[in-house]
N, C-alpha and C positions, 0 to 999 in steps of 0.2 A: 490366455494369449501371451505369447512370448514377446519380449521387447526386441526392437529391431537392432541389427548389428551396428556398432559404432565404428568410426574411422580411427586411425591411430591418433592417440592424444598428442596434442602439441603441433601437429602439422597444420599448415595454412588451410588445407581443405577441410579439416575437422571443425574449424571455426563456424563454417556455414553448412556443413553436411547435415546438421540436425534439421535444417529448413526443408530438406528433401524428403523428410519423413512425413507422410500424409497426415497422420494423427496430430502431430505437433503443429504442422502448418495450418490445419483447420482450427485447432484450438487457438493458435496465435491470431488468426484472422478474426475469429469470433470475439476474442478478448479486445482486439483493437477497435472493432466496431462498437462493442458495448461500452468500452471506456470512453470513447469519443462521445457517444450519445449521452452518457451520464454527466460528463463534463459540460456539454452544451446545456443540459437541463439545469445544472447547478448555477451556471451564469444567469439563466433566465429566472430561476426561482429567487436568487439573491437580489437581482436588480428589481424584479417585480415586487417583492416584499418590501424592500427598502424604499422604493418609489411610492408605495402605498402608505407606509407608516412613518418613514423617516427615523425609525428607532433602531439603534445598534443592538439593543436587547433582543429585538425580533430576529436579527441575524443570528444571535446566539440560540434562540429557540429553534431555528432551522436545524442546527446540529443536535440539540437535545431530542427533538422529535424523532430523529433517525436513530439516536443511540439507545433510547429507552427500550424499544422492542428488540433491538439488536442484542443488548446486554441480557435481557430476559430469556432469549431463545438460543443464545450462541452455544452453550454447552450441549443442549439437546441437538442442535444442528451439527455439532462436531461428532456426536455419536451416530447420527444419521449418515454422515459422510463415510463412516466405517462399515455400515451394514447395508447401505443402499448404493446403487450405481451412481457414482459422483457425477458422471456425465448427465444423467437424467435430472439430478438436482440442479445443475447449472442451467440446463434447458428450461426447467420450470421457473428458475429465478429470472431468466431473461424475459419470459412471457409475462410474469407478474410485473416486472419493471416496465414493460411495454404498456400494460394496463394502467400503471401509474401515470405514464405520459398522456394516455387518453383522458384520464380523469383531470389532469392539469389543463389539458386542452379544453375540456368542458368548463372548468372553472374560469378560464380566460374568456370564453364566449359568453359566460353567464353575466359578466359585468359586475360581479360582487365586489364590494369595497372592503369587506372583512377578510382577514388572511387565515383564520383558523382552518378553513377547508384545505389550504395548502399543507398545514402541519398534519392534518389527518391523513392526507395522501402520503406524506413522508413517513408516518408511522408504518404504513403498509410497506413502503419501500425499505425501511429499516429491517422489518421482519424478513422480507425476501433476501435482503443482503446478508443476514446472519447465516442462512443456509448456503447461499451462493458463494460467499467468501471462503468459508471453510472447505467446501468441495473444490473450489478453484485452486486454493493453495495446495491441497493434498493430492490433486490429480496429476500435477505436472510430472512428478517422478514416475508415474505409471505410464507416461507417454513416450519416454526416451530412455535409452540405456544409461546406467549410472555414470559411465565414462563421459557422456555428453551432457550431464546434468548442469554443470557449471555454465556451459555455453547456453543451455536452454534458459537458465535463470536470468542471465544477462540479456539475452534476446527478448525474453518475456517482459523483463523490466523496461527494456528499450521500447517495446511496442506500447506498453502502458504509458510511458512518458511522451512518446510521440502522440498518442491520443490526447494527453493532457496539454500538449502544445497546440494541436490542431482543433480540438474540441472547443475550448473556450473562445478561440478566435472566430470559429464558425458560428458559435452560439451568440457571440457579441454582434457579429454582422447580421445574422438572421433576426436578432432581437430588434435591430433597427427597422426591420420590415414589420414584425409583430411578434409577441411572445408565442402566439398560436403557431407561427411558422416553425419556431424552435421545437415545440412539443410534437408537432406532426412528424418532423424529420427524425426526432428521437425515437418515436414509436416504431417507425419503419426500420431504422437501423437495429433496434433491439430484436425485432422479429427475424431480421436477416442473420443476426448472431446466433439465434436459436437454431436456425436451419443449418448453419455451419457446424454447430456442436452435434447435431444429429448425424453428421458425416464422420464423426470420430469414433475410435474404439480404444479402450484402455486395458492395461494388464492388471487392473485392480482385482484382488481376491474378494469377491462379494461375500458379505456375511461374516467376515473374520472378526468383527468387533463384539460378538456375543450378544446376550440379551440386554435390554435397556434398563438395567437396574441402576439405582442411585450410585452404587460403587463404580459401575462401568462408566457412567456419564462423567464422573469426577476423576477417572483414570488419567486423563491428559493433564489435569492440574497437578496430580501427585507426581507424574513423570517430570514435568517442568521443574517442580520444587526440588526434585532430587538431583537436578543437573545445574550446578551453580553457573556454568558458563552460559547455558541457554537462558536461565532465569535472569542473569545480569544483562544479557543482550536485549531481551525483549522488554524488560522493565526500564532499561535506559531509554529506549525508544518511547515508551509510554510517557514518562515524566518530562523528557526533553521536549517532545512535540506538544504535550498537554499545556506547558507553560509558554511555548513559542508558537502558538496557533495563530499566526498573522493572517493566514489566507481567509479566515472567516470574516475579517474586517475589510476585505478588499473593496466591496461596494462602497463602504463609507469612506475609505481612503481615496478611491478614485473620484468620488463626487465632491467630498468636503475638503480634502487636503490637496489633491492634484488638480481639482476642478476639471475633470475629464468626463467622457461619456461612456456608454456601454461598450463601444469598440475598444477603448483603452482598458476597460475592466477585463475584456477578453485577453488583451495582451499581457496584463499583469498576472492573470491566472495561468497563462501559458509560460511565463518566464521561469517559474520554479521547475516546470517540466523540461524546459530547454536545457537548463543546467544538469538536471537529472539524466536526461536522455543522452547527452554528450558523454557524461560520466559512465553510463551503462554501456555505451558503445566501446569506450576505452577499456572497460573491464571485460568485455567480451573478447577483445583481442589480447589483453594483458591481464589475465586474472591475478588477483592478489595471491602471493605465495609466501611472503614473509611479513612479520610485524603486524599480523592481522588485528590484534587487540589495539595497538597504537593507532592503526588506520581507523578503527571504529570510533574510538574516543575523539580522534582528530576531526572526523566527519561531523560528529555531533557538535563539537566546539565551533566549527565553521558555520553550522546551522544557527547557533546562538548569536554569533557575531553578525551574520547576515540579517537576522531579525532586528538587531539594534540599529544597524545602518538603515534598514527599511523604515523603521519607526521614526528616525530623525530626518529622513529625506522629504523634500518638497518638490523634487524634480522627477518627472516620469522616468527618464532613462537611468537615473541613479537607483530609483526604486526597482526597475526591471533588473538591473545588474545585481542588486542585493538579493532579490528573489531567486535569480539564477544561481548565485553562490549557495543559497539555502538548499536549493534542489540538488546541487552537486554533493554537498556534505551529507544530506539525507540519503542519497542514493548509495553512498559507500556503506552507511549503517544498514540500510535495507538489504543490500547484497550479502553482507556478512551474516546478518541475522537469519536470512532465508536459508542460506546454505547450512548453517549450524542446526536450525530447527528441523529441516527436512531430511538431511542425511543422517542425523543422529537419532531419528525416530523410527521404530519398527512400523511397517505398513499397517499392521493390525490396529494401531492406535493413532495413526497419522492424522486422521480427521479430528480426533479429540484434542490432540496437541495443537493442531492448526486452529482449533476453536479457541484455545487459551491464547494463542498468539493473536488471533483476531480480536479477542476481548481487549488486549493491550493496545492493538492498533486502533480499534474502534473508539476506545476511551481517549486515546491521544488525539484522534481526529475530531469526531463529533462532540465528545465531551469537552475537548479542548476548544471547540468553537463556542460552546456555551460559556465556558470560563472566560474566553476572550470578550464575549458580549457583556458579561457581568463586570469584568474589570474595566472595560471601556466606559461602562455606565458610571462606575464609581470614581475612576481616576481621570477619565478623559481618554480620547482615542490614542493620541500619540504617546502619552506616558504609559498607557497599558502595554503598548508594543515594546517599548524600551524595557520596562520591567520584566516582560515575558522573556526577552532575549537574555537579560542578566540572570534570570532564574534558570534558564537552560544551561548557561555556563556553570552555574552553581551545582546543578544536577550532575554535569559531566565530572567535575572535580570530586563530588561526593561519591559517585559510583566507581571512580578509579580507586578510592579507598575501600569501599565496601566489597568490591569484586576484584581483588588483586590477581586472581588466576586469569580473569578475562583481560586485565591490563597487560599481563606478562605474556599472553598467548602469542606465540611466534607464527605457527602454521595451524591450519585447520586440523583438529585432532584426528579426524578420519583419514586424512592424507598421511599424517605421521605414522599412524598405526598400520596402514595398508601399503605404504610406499617406503620401504627401508632404503631403497637405492635413491640416487639423485633423480628427481622428476624430470621428464623430458621437456615440460613446458618452461622450466625455470633452471637453465643450465647454471652450474656453479653453486647451487644451494646444498648445504650440508645438513645431515640429519640433526634435528633439534636436540638441545641439551636439557638442563634441569627445568627450564621454563616450559618447554613443550611437554615434558614428562608430567609436570603438575597439571597441565591442561588435559592431558590424556587420562589421568586418573579421575578428573572431574567429569569428563564427558567420554564415556566408552562408546565405541562405534556400534551401531545397531547391527544385529545379525539378521 
C-alpha cells in the first residue's frame, strides 16, 4: 500500500493536512481513547492501593509489577512488530487492556482487602504493553508520508498529552463516584479504540524482519549501540526520568503533603500533560530546526529543576506549575528522540529498534516508579523527590560530556543529508558546519 501524498512542506495547510488522512486520523483517535482510559485507570489504581495500605512502597510495586513482564518480553515484542501486522498487535493489546479493566472491576466488587490481585492484573497489563508499545511506535511512519512525519509526531504527542490531561481529571472525578465506575468506563473506551484501529491500513512490509533467531531479536540493540546520537538520546531519557520519577508519588503527595482528595490527584496527574501538550502544539507549528542537541539537554534540565520545585512545594498550584514545567521539558526531549529513532531506522528493523527504545522508556517510567517508592521509604517522601531532581541535573551534565556529538548537534542529521538547500520551514538557515558533519557521521540516514 503506497503512502498518501503530502502537501508542500512549510505551508500553513501542511500543518493540519495529515489529519485528513484516514489512516492517521483513525490511529490518532484510537490512541487518544486508549491513553485516556489508561490514565483514568492509573489514577484509580494508585488511589485505591494507597487508600488500602497507606504504603509508599506499594505505589512503587505498582510500577515494578508492570515493568517486570514488559522487560522480559520487549525484545521478542519488537521482533513481532517487524514480522506481524503492527495494526493487529495494537488491536490485540487494546483488547487485553480492556480485559484488565474488567478484572479490576471484579476485584473492586469482591471487596478484597489485600492488594496482590491488583499487582497480578498489572503483570498482564505490562505484558500486553510490551507488544502494543513497540507496534505503536513503529507504525506511525507507515501511516503518513515522510514529509509529514514531523507534523504527525507532534500531533500524535499532542493527542497523548491531551489524554493525560483529560484522563486523570475524569478518573479522579469518577473515582469520587466509585472505583468501579472508572474501570467500567476504561473497558468501554479500550474496546472502542480497538474498533478504530480495525479501520486503519498501513504501508508496512509484513515479514521483512526474517526468522525469530536470537541474532535477529537482538538486531535492534546492536543498531542502537552503533549510533552514538540515538544511544545518547534514549539513554539520557532513561536515567533522567528514572531518578526524577515524581509522578509515582502523586497519591502520597496529594494526601499527605497537600492534604487533598482524589480530584486534586487527577489535577496533579494532568498538570505534567498540560505542559507537554502545549509544548507539542508549539512544536507542530514551529518544528525545531537548529540547536537540536542544546534543546534536548535544556529540556531534561528543566525537567530536573521542576522535580526539585515540586518536591519542595506545599501549595497545590505551585505543585501544578512545577509539574507543567516538567512536562514541557520532557516533551522537547521526547520529540527529538522520537524523530531521531524513527527516521534513522530502516523499516525492516524498526520494531526491534522501537523495542530497545521502549525498554529505556519503560525502565525510566515503571522502574523509576519503583525506585521512587524505595527512596521515599528510605529517605522520606519530600527528600526523595528533591534528591531525584538533583540526580536528573547530574545526569544531564554527565551526558553532555559522554555524548559530545549529541550536545553539538545543530540540525537533525537526516535533514542535513537530504536538504542541501535552505529548508522552506526555516527561512534563513544555513547548511551546517563541522558540528553537523560530526553528527551526520555518527547517524547515517536510513535508506
